[in-house]
N, C-alpha and C positions, 0 to 999 in steps of 0.2 A: 377194709377188712384187715389188712396187715397191721395197722396201728391198734385196732381192737384186739386182735389175737395177741400181739406182743404185750400190750398193757394188761391183759388177763393172764399172762404167763403161759400162753398156749402157742403151739406152732400154727402158722397160717393153714397148713394142711389139716390139722385137727379141727380147726374152726370150719374149714370148707366141708369136711366130712360131716360135721354136725348139721350144717346148713342144708346139705343135700340129702340128709337122711341115711348116710352110710354108717353113721354112729347113731343108732336108734335110741339108745338110752344112755346119754352121757352121765358121768358121775356127778353127784350133787355138788362137790367143790368146784367142778368145772362150770356148772350152771351158775353157781353163786359168784364166781369170778367174772363171768361174762356179764351178768346182771349188774354187778358193781361198776364195771367199766362203762356200761351203757346208762348208768344212773337209774336203774330200775330196782325196786324193792322185790324181794322174793315173793311177797304177797301179790304184787302186780303180775309177776311171771306165772304164779300158780293160777291166778284169776284168768289169765289168757289161755292157759292150758285147759282149765276146767270149762271155759266158754266154748272152746273148739271141740271138746269131747266131754259132754256132761257125765258120762259114766266114770271118768277119772276123778271127778270132784267128790264122788261118794265114798264114804268110809264103809268098808265091809263090816257086817255085823256077825 
């Protein structure tokens, strides 16, 4: 976790808070930085979020 946090430009405590849900809605640049370090595309991240909560994948009309 330490290497991931530092490579993403975050403090380990910030990453820990995100992982445990104490930061419920991290900023987009934070998510993008973590995804980049983990080798994930933002499309993959969004697909995972949408799969776990189908209501989030819908666009409001």
